[in-house]
PDB file with one MODEL, atoms N, CA, C and O in Angstrom:
MODEL        1
ATOM      1  N   MET A   1      18.478  -3.080   9.474  1.00  0.00           N
ATOM      2  CA  MET A   1      18.986  -2.054   8.592  1.00  0.00           C
ATOM      3  C   MET A   1      18.312  -2.128   7.226  1.00  0.00           C
ATOM      4  O   MET A   1      18.007  -1.103   6.616  1.00  0.00           O
ATOM      5  N   GLN A   2      18.088  -3.338   6.759  1.00  0.00           N
ATOM      6  CA  GLN A   2      17.434  -3.517   5.457  1.00  0.00           C
ATOM      7  C   GLN A   2      16.020  -2.945   5.482  1.00  0.00           C
ATOM      8  O   GLN A   2      15.564  -2.364   4.497  1.00  0.00           O
ATOM      9  N   TYR A   3      15.325  -3.110   6.614  1.00  0.00           N
ATOM     10  CA  TYR A   3      13.963  -2.580   6.748  1.00  0.00           C
ATOM     11  C   TYR A   3      13.956  -1.058   6.605  1.00  0.00           C
ATOM     12  O   TYR A   3      13.087  -0.496   5.938  1.00  0.00           O
ATOM     13  N   ILE A   4      14.912  -0.405   7.224  1.00  0.00           N
ATOM     14  CA  ILE A   4      14.991   1.061   7.154  1.00  0.00           C
ATOM     15  C   ILE A   4      15.253   1.512   5.728  1.00  0.00           C
ATOM     16  O   ILE A   4      14.643   2.476   5.266  1.00  0.00           O
ATOM     17  N   ILE A   5      16.146   0.837   5.026  1.00  0.00           N
ATOM     18  CA  ILE A   5      16.451   1.191   3.640  1.00  0.00           C
ATOM     19  C   ILE A   5      15.220   1.007   2.754  1.00  0.00           C
ATOM     20  O   ILE A   5      14.943   1.845   1.896  1.00  0.00           O
ATOM     21  N   GLU A   6      14.490  -0.073   2.955  1.00  0.00           N
ATOM     22  CA  GLU A   6      13.267  -0.305   2.178  1.00  0.00           C
ATOM     23  C   GLU A   6      12.226   0.769   2.457  1.00  0.00           C
ATOM     24  O   GLU A   6      11.563   1.240   1.532  1.00  0.00           O
ATOM     25  N   ARG A   7      12.072   1.164   3.717  1.00  0.00           N
ATOM     26  CA  ARG A   7      11.100   2.211   4.066  1.00  0.00           C
ATOM     27  C   ARG A   7      11.495   3.542   3.429  1.00  0.00           C
ATOM     28  O   ARG A   7      10.632   4.266   2.932  1.00  0.00           O
ATOM     29  N   LEU A   8      12.783   3.872   3.439  1.00  0.00           N
ATOM     30  CA  LEU A   8      13.245   5.121   2.826  1.00  0.00           C
ATOM     31  C   LEU A   8      13.049   5.106   1.319  1.00  0.00           C
ATOM     32  O   LEU A   8      12.785   6.152   0.726  1.00  0.00           O
ATOM     33  N   ASN A   9      13.170   3.953   0.690  1.00  0.00           N
ATOM     34  CA  ASN A   9      12.938   3.847  -0.741  1.00  0.00           C
ATOM     35  C   ASN A   9      11.454   3.993  -1.088  1.00  0.00           C
ATOM     36  O   ASN A   9      11.120   4.388  -2.206  1.00  0.00           O
ATOM     37  N   ASP A  10      10.567   3.682  -0.150  1.00  0.00           N
ATOM     38  CA  ASP A  10       9.127   3.783  -0.385  1.00  0.00           C
ATOM     39  C   ASP A  10       8.581   5.190  -0.151  1.00  0.00           C
ATOM     40  O   ASP A  10       7.451   5.478  -0.544  1.00  0.00           O
ATOM     41  N   VAL A  11       9.351   6.066   0.476  1.00  0.00           N
ATOM     42  CA  VAL A  11       8.862   7.396   0.832  1.00  0.00           C
ATOM     43  C   VAL A  11       8.384   8.191  -0.386  1.00  0.00           C
ATOM     44  O   VAL A  11       7.283   8.740  -0.334  1.00  0.00           O
ATOM     45  N   PRO A  12       9.152   8.283  -1.483  1.00  0.00           N
ATOM     46  CA  PRO A  12       8.659   9.084  -2.621  1.00  0.00           C
ATOM     47  C   PRO A  12       7.333   8.570  -3.193  1.00  0.00           C
ATOM     48  O   PRO A  12       6.442   9.366  -3.489  1.00  0.00           O
ATOM     49  N   SER A  13       7.194   7.268  -3.351  1.00  0.00           N
ATOM     50  CA  SER A  13       5.943   6.745  -3.917  1.00  0.00           C
ATOM     51  C   SER A  13       4.776   6.921  -2.943  1.00  0.00           C
ATOM     52  O   SER A  13       3.656   7.212  -3.364  1.00  0.00           O
ATOM     53  N   ASP A  14       5.033   6.748  -1.648  1.00  0.00           N
ATOM     54  CA  ASP A  14       3.972   6.955  -0.657  1.00  0.00           C
ATOM     55  C   ASP A  14       3.545   8.418  -0.614  1.00  0.00           C
ATOM     56  O   ASP A  14       2.358   8.723  -0.495  1.00  0.00           O
ATOM     57  N   THR A  15       4.521   9.320  -0.711  1.00  0.00           N
ATOM     58  CA  THR A  15       4.210  10.751  -0.704  1.00  0.00           C
ATOM     59  C   THR A  15       3.396  11.119  -1.935  1.00  0.00           C
ATOM     60  O   THR A  15       2.400  11.836  -1.834  1.00  0.00           O
ATOM     61  N   TRP A  16       3.816  10.631  -3.096  1.00  0.00           N
ATOM     62  CA  TRP A  16       3.076  10.920  -4.328  1.00  0.00           C
ATOM     63  C   TRP A  16       1.661  10.349  -4.248  1.00  0.00           C
ATOM     64  O   TRP A  16       0.721  11.003  -4.701  1.00  0.00           O
ATOM     65  N   ARG A  17       1.478   9.168  -3.695  1.00  0.00           N
ATOM     66  CA  ARG A  17       0.153   8.558  -3.552  1.00  0.00           C
ATOM     67  C   ARG A  17      -0.720   9.421  -2.638  1.00  0.00           C
ATOM     68  O   ARG A  17      -1.915   9.577  -2.892  1.00  0.00           O
ATOM     69  N   TRP A  18      -0.127   9.985  -1.569  1.00  0.00           N
ATOM     70  CA  TRP A  18      -0.884  10.847  -0.658  1.00  0.00           C
ATOM     71  C   TRP A  18      -1.315  12.124  -1.368  1.00  0.00           C
ATOM     72  O   TRP A  18      -2.458  12.554  -1.217  1.00  0.00           O
ATOM     73  N   PHE A  19      -0.414  12.740  -2.144  1.00  0.00           N
ATOM     74  CA  PHE A  19      -0.760  13.953  -2.878  1.00  0.00           C
ATOM     75  C   PHE A  19      -1.855  13.687  -3.905  1.00  0.00           C
ATOM     76  O   PHE A  19      -2.680  14.562  -4.168  1.00  0.00           O
ATOM     77  N   SER A  20      -1.873  12.502  -4.482  1.00  0.00           N
ATOM     78  CA  SER A  20      -2.880  12.170  -5.493  1.00  0.00           C
ATOM     79  C   SER A  20      -4.278  12.066  -4.899  1.00  0.00           C
ATOM     80  O   SER A  20      -5.267  12.186  -5.622  1.00  0.00           O
ATOM     81  N   THR A  21      -4.374  11.843  -3.594  1.00  0.00           N
ATOM     82  CA  THR A  21      -5.688  11.673  -2.979  1.00  0.00           C
ATOM     83  C   THR A  21      -6.260  12.978  -2.423  1.00  0.00           C
ATOM     84  O   THR A  21      -7.376  12.984  -1.904  1.00  0.00           O
ATOM     85  N   LEU A  22      -5.519  14.081  -2.523  1.00  0.00           N
ATOM     86  CA  LEU A  22      -6.001  15.341  -1.943  1.00  0.00           C
ATOM     87  C   LEU A  22      -7.144  15.924  -2.753  1.00  0.00           C
ATOM     88  O   LEU A  22      -7.161  15.849  -3.982  1.00  0.00           O
ATOM     89  N   SER A  23      -8.097  16.507  -2.041  1.00  0.00           N
ATOM     90  CA  SER A  23      -9.201  17.201  -2.701  1.00  0.00           C
ATOM     91  C   SER A  23      -8.778  18.638  -2.995  1.00  0.00           C
ATOM     92  O   SER A  23      -7.673  19.057  -2.648  1.00  0.00           O
ATOM     93  N   ARG A  24      -9.659  19.372  -3.630  1.00  0.00           N
ATOM     94  CA  ARG A  24      -9.353  20.757  -3.990  1.00  0.00           C
ATOM     95  C   ARG A  24      -9.108  21.626  -2.748  1.00  0.00           C
ATOM     96  O   ARG A  24      -8.186  22.440  -2.726  1.00  0.00           O
ATOM     97  N   ASP A  25      -9.929  21.446  -1.732  1.00  0.00           N
ATOM     98  CA  ASP A  25      -9.769  22.223  -0.503  1.00  0.00           C
ATOM     99  C   ASP A  25      -8.461  21.885   0.207  1.00  0.00           C
ATOM    100  O   ASP A  25      -7.784  22.769   0.733  1.00  0.00           O
ATOM    101  N   GLU A  26      -8.116  20.616   0.218  1.00  0.00           N
ATOM    102  CA  GLU A  26      -6.861  20.216   0.847  1.00  0.00           C
ATOM    103  C   GLU A  26      -5.653  20.762   0.086  1.00  0.00           C
ATOM    104  O   GLU A  26      -4.639  21.104   0.693  1.00  0.00           O
ATOM    105  N   TRP A  27      -5.761  20.844  -1.241  1.00  0.00           N
ATOM    106  CA  TRP A  27      -4.683  21.441  -2.026  1.00  0.00           C
ATOM    107  C   TRP A  27      -4.515  22.918  -1.693  1.00  0.00           C
ATOM    108  O   TRP A  27      -3.392  23.424  -1.689  1.00  0.00           O
ATOM    109  N   MET A  28      -5.595  23.606  -1.419  1.00  0.00           N
ATOM    110  CA  MET A  28      -5.509  25.020  -1.051  1.00  0.00           C
ATOM    111  C   MET A  28      -4.789  25.184   0.285  1.00  0.00           C
ATOM    112  O   MET A  28      -4.023  26.130   0.466  1.00  0.00           O
ATOM    113  N   ILE A  29      -5.031  24.271   1.216  1.00  0.00           N
ATOM    114  CA  ILE A  29      -4.345  24.317   2.502  1.00  0.00           C
ATOM    115  C   ILE A  29      -2.853  24.051   2.313  1.00  0.00           C
ATOM    116  O   ILE A  29      -2.022  24.731   2.914  1.00  0.00           O
ATOM    117  N   VAL A  30      -2.509  23.068   1.484  1.00  0.00           N
ATOM    118  CA  VAL A  30      -1.099  22.775   1.196  1.00  0.00           C
ATOM    119  C   VAL A  30      -0.445  23.984   0.538  1.00  0.00           C
ATOM    120  O   VAL A  30       0.676  24.351   0.891  1.00  0.00           O
ATOM    121  N   LEU A  31      -1.132  24.601  -0.411  1.00  0.00           N
ATOM    122  CA  LEU A  31      -0.588  25.779  -1.093  1.00  0.00           C
ATOM    123  C   LEU A  31      -0.346  26.915  -0.109  1.00  0.00           C
ATOM    124  O   LEU A  31       0.695  27.570  -0.163  1.00  0.00           O
ATOM    125  N   ALA A  32      -1.296  27.156   0.789  1.00  0.00           N
ATOM    126  CA  ALA A  32      -1.143  28.220   1.773  1.00  0.00           C
ATOM    127  C   ALA A  32       0.029  27.933   2.715  1.00  0.00           C
ATOM    128  O   ALA A  32       0.798  28.838   3.037  1.00  0.00           O
ATOM    129  N   ALA A  33       0.167  26.702   3.151  1.00  0.00           N
ATOM    130  CA  ALA A  33       1.257  26.351   4.065  1.00  0.00           C
ATOM    131  C   ALA A  33       2.624  26.492   3.391  1.00  0.00           C
ATOM    132  O   ALA A  33       3.563  27.009   3.996  1.00  0.00           O
ATOM    133  N   VAL A  34       2.737  26.037   2.147  1.00  0.00           N
ATOM    134  CA  VAL A  34       4.011  26.133   1.434  1.00  0.00           C
ATOM    135  C   VAL A  34       4.338  27.589   1.128  1.00  0.00           C
ATOM    136  O   VAL A  34       5.499  27.990   1.210  1.00  0.00           O
ATOM    137  N   THR A  35       3.340  28.378   0.778  1.00  0.00           N
ATOM    138  CA  THR A  35       3.556  29.802   0.520  1.00  0.00           C
ATOM    139  C   THR A  35       4.026  30.512   1.784  1.00  0.00           C
ATOM    140  O   THR A  35       4.943  31.332   1.733  1.00  0.00           O
ATOM    141  N   PHE A  36       3.410  30.203   2.903  1.00  0.00           N
ATOM    142  CA  PHE A  36       3.800  30.803   4.179  1.00  0.00           C
ATOM    143  C   PHE A  36       5.233  30.429   4.544  1.00  0.00           C
ATOM    144  O   PHE A  36       6.012  31.289   4.955  1.00  0.00           O
ATOM    145  N   LEU A  37       5.585  29.158   4.399  1.00  0.00           N
ATOM    146  CA  LEU A  37       6.951  28.727   4.705  1.00  0.00           C
ATOM    147  C   LEU A  37       7.956  29.379   3.755  1.00  0.00           C
ATOM    148  O   LEU A  37       9.049  29.757   4.177  1.00  0.00           O
ATOM    149  N   GLY A  38       7.599  29.512   2.491  1.00  0.00           N
ATOM    150  CA  GLY A  38       8.472  30.185   1.539  1.00  0.00           C
ATOM    151  C   GLY A  38       8.666  31.645   1.891  1.00  0.00           C
ATOM    152  O   GLY A  38       9.772  32.172   1.777  1.00  0.00           O
ATOM    153  N   PHE A  39       7.602  32.301   2.318  1.00  0.00           N
ATOM    154  CA  PHE A  39       7.703  33.697   2.739  1.00  0.00           C
ATOM    155  C   PHE A  39       8.645  33.838   3.929  1.00  0.00           C
ATOM    156  O   PHE A  39       9.468  34.753   3.966  1.00  0.00           O
ATOM    157  N   LEU A  40       8.529  32.941   4.895  1.00  0.00           N
ATOM    158  CA  LEU A  40       9.411  32.994   6.061  1.00  0.00           C
ATOM    159  C   LEU A  40      10.870  32.768   5.667  1.00  0.00           C
ATOM    160  O   LEU A  40      11.764  33.424   6.200  1.00  0.00           O
ATOM    161  N   CYS A  41      11.111  31.853   4.747  1.00  0.00           N
ATOM    162  CA  CYS A  41      12.489  31.588   4.324  1.00  0.00           C
ATOM    163  C   CYS A  41      13.060  32.772   3.546  1.00  0.00           C
ATOM    164  O   CYS A  41      14.238  33.094   3.700  1.00  0.00           O
ATOM    165  N   MET A  42      12.253  33.422   2.719  1.00  0.00           N
ATOM    166  CA  MET A  42      12.738  34.568   1.958  1.00  0.00           C
ATOM    167  C   MET A  42      12.959  35.769   2.866  1.00  0.00           C
ATOM    168  O   MET A  42      13.863  36.569   2.625  1.00  0.00           O
ATOM    169  N   ARG A  43      12.157  35.903   3.890  1.00  0.00           N
ATOM    170  CA  ARG A  43      12.277  37.019   4.819  1.00  0.00           C
ATOM    171  C   ARG A  43      13.544  36.896   5.655  1.00  0.00           C
ATOM    172  O   ARG A  43      14.185  37.897   5.976  1.00  0.00           O
ATOM    173  N   GLY A  44      13.888  35.701   5.995  1.00  0.00           N
ATOM    174  CA  GLY A  44      15.074  35.470   6.807  1.00  0.00           C
ATOM    175  C   GLY A  44      14.745  35.462   8.273  1.00  0.00           C
ATOM    176  O   GLY A  44      13.623  35.770   8.672  1.00  0.00           O
ATOM    177  N   PHE A  45      15.716  35.112   9.066  1.00  0.00           N
ATOM    178  CA  PHE A  45      15.487  34.969  10.495  1.00  0.00           C
ATOM    179  C   PHE A  45      16.281  35.957  11.326  1.00  0.00           C
ATOM    180  O   PHE A  45      16.211  35.924  12.554  1.00  0.00           O
ATOM    181  N   GLY A  46      17.034  36.833  10.683  1.00  0.00           N
ATOM    182  CA  GLY A  46      17.846  37.793  11.421  1.00  0.00           C
ATOM    183  C   GLY A  46      17.412  39.208  11.144  1.00  0.00           C
ATOM    184  O   GLY A  46      16.439  39.451  10.430  1.00  0.00           O
ATOM    185  N   SER A  47      18.135  40.122  11.709  1.00  0.00           N
ATOM    186  CA  SER A  47      17.871  41.540  11.523  1.00  0.00           C
ATOM    187  C   SER A  47      18.827  42.103  10.485  1.00  0.00           C
ATOM    188  O   SER A  47      19.983  41.685  10.417  1.00  0.00           O
ATOM    189  N   ARG A  48      18.364  43.035   9.684  1.00  0.00           N
ATOM    190  CA  ARG A  48      19.232  43.650   8.666  1.00  0.00           C
ATOM    191  C   ARG A  48      20.310  44.511   9.308  1.00  0.00           C
ATOM    192  O   ARG A  48      21.353  44.741   8.695  1.00  0.00           O
ATOM    193  N   SER A  49      20.089  44.985  10.502  1.00  0.00           N
ATOM    194  CA  SER A  49      21.091  45.846  11.148  1.00  0.00           C
ATOM    195  C   SER A  49      22.307  45.027  11.617  1.00  0.00           C
ATOM    196  O   SER A  49      23.342  45.603  11.951  1.00  0.00           O
ATOM    197  N   SER A  50      22.192  43.713  11.646  1.00  0.00           N
ATOM    198  CA  SER A  50      23.309  42.907  12.110  1.00  0.00           C
ATOM    199  C   SER A  50      24.258  42.506  10.977  1.00  0.00           C
ATOM    200  O   SER A  50      25.195  41.745  11.217  1.00  0.00           O
ATOM    201  N   TYR A  51      24.044  42.993   9.758  1.00  0.00           N
ATOM    202  CA  TYR A  51      24.933  42.650   8.645  1.00  0.00           C
ATOM    203  C   TYR A  51      26.194  43.467   8.697  1.00  0.00           C
ATOM    204  O   TYR A  51      27.063  43.316   7.839  1.00  0.00           O
TER     205      TYR A  51
ENDMDL
END
């Protein structure tokens, strides 16, 4: 259990370290993916006629 807690505590620093190593092209891919996911979330998953 202690191992799992330690790994979860390391996630933010590991994620930040990964983002720091991205090149310009990789940042564009991340931006496109996040924009696409945001568009899908704003669009919604249902039909307007079902409201």
